[in-house]
C-alpha angles and dihedrals in degrees: 000000000000135000092188113176093353104148105225135186118201117187122207087027100148094089149343118023094355094055092047093049094046091051093048094049092046089052089056091055102266120143098236125201109195113210125189141146087234093068111094099187132036126238126169090265102032122048135176111243132177101192091200092061119076091200090056090055090051091051090050091052091049091050093049092048092048095051105027118004136241119355118247099179131034120189111194101200107137110117145157137189139205113215096221135112129235099281100035098049109109124223090247093051092048093048094048095049092050092045092056102033103037109016091045097060092042091052092045092055091048092048095052101030094109092047092049093049092049093050096036084237136161145235126221117194122196107226127163142237084240089067085066105032139008132253117264114284124231144078093302093063134077129205109294098201120267088209091056093049093048093046093052091049086055090052090053092053091045088055092055095044093047092047091055097042097044098041093089087058093053096253121136121206124192139157136215117214108208120206122201112336127161099253134139090264089069097040093102095055116110114236094255092054092048090048091053091053095044093051092049086080122073092232087058098208137089116263121251116238092234089059091057092043090054092055092047090050089055091054089049095051138076093262090074096049092127095044119099136141092026127142103207117195116215095184114120089255095306096139093044090056099040 
């Protein structure tokens, strides 16, 4: 499979899932623009992006157009969490998580919609199994973030709506739903809580980032040309067993 010359934007690309995905797509020949709030300066391949700021999206689009051309693949990966349960989540925490996790992908699709239509491109959103189910209950767990779970459920619905509305323009929209992967979002979990989540899946191990990147690369490539509107779990069987 090749993604040769496919101009690609990956958000949240400075680390974790985003870095793995950006590397995989670049290895398949895509021209990858890595976008992240952590980047202080802009280069043709690495651009500062605050996904909560519409003007930041516009600057990203202008940079990509100036150096590369129209975008053919958008990977909405940037995400944050707030480790707080229903009653202890503050208004500010809730608003920030939704701004990054739900507003960001919606704004990204709007920003690059014309590019994607012109290239018959696609969007891949990074959702979560916790937008479908909840972490295991019990003493070994900690609050998983009601705001995170709600925001990822919103991303799943955005994926379906965008797939239906953009299909007449030749644009495909899909989402991957990662299970338990060793990423910075789980760095604050104590070992017993991580163990409970890992063993909630039949495969009973954390996923490797290159395994998730491989699935996302499939959705980006020509082999998935008749796949749109799908929410694809990459979770070691977690959802099947929950």
